[in-house]
N, C-alpha and C positions, 0 to 999 in steps of 0.2 A: 480215433475215438474221443479224444479230448474234446474237439470241437462239437460232438454230439452232446457230450455230459455238459459242457457249458450252455450250449443252446437250450438243451432240455431243461436245465436249471433255471436259467433266465426266464423261458416261457412260462414254466411253472409258478414262478414267483409273481409274473405279471398278472396270469390269470387267476391266481390265488387272490392277489390284491384286488382285482376288479370284483371277484365275487365278495370278498369281505367288506370292502369299502364302499361298494355302489349299489351291486345287486341285493346282496342280504339285508342292508339296512331298508332298502325301498320295499323289499317283500315283506319285511317284518312290520313294517308301519302299515301298509295295506292290509295285512291280516290282523293286526290290532284294531284297525278302524272298522274293519269287517265284523269282528267280534263285538265291537262297542255298539256298532248300529244294528246288527242283529238282535243284541242283547237289550236294545232300547226299542225294538219293534219298528225299527225305520228300514223297512225292506228294500226300498228302491235305493237308498244310499249304500246299504249292505251289498245289494247285487254290484253296484258300481265299484267297490273296493274288491269284491270277490273277483270281478271281470280283470281289474288291474293286476290283482295277484296272480291270477291265470294266464295273463299275457306274459308275465316273466318268467312263469315255471318251464316252458320248455328251453328257454335261454339257460336258465340255471341247471337244468338237467344235462343239457349238452355240454356245459362248461364243466361241470363235475366229472362227467366221463372223460372229457378230453384232459382234464388235470390228471385223473387217474392214470390214464394211458401214457401221458407225459412223465409221470414219476416212475412207472414201471421201465420206461425206455431210459430215463436218465439213471436208474439203478442197473440196469444192465450195462450200459455204457460205463459207468464208474467201476463195476466189478470186472468188466472186460479189460479196461485200462489198468487196474491195479493187478490183476492176474498177469497181464503182458510183461508189466514192469518187474513183478516179481520173478517171472521165469527168466527174464533177461539179466537179472542180477545174479540169479543162481548160476548162470552159465559162466560168468566171469571168474 
């Protein structure tokens, strides 16, 4: 179970890093540009920024769902490992 815990933690950290360092800044910039263009009445440009934001949205959604599943798996593996170690120590 230790390998599951370590792999889950590593995968969670990599996915979180991608989300925070690549995807979120790009989506945030497109959203801000959309709001600015829409507020200025530049509908064509606003539509382009909205489409760019919408293109990233499914990736972000799948990434966050995957991250949540990885965190749950990692927590279960960690609890399982600690429970086994505790019961083995009690038998000694």
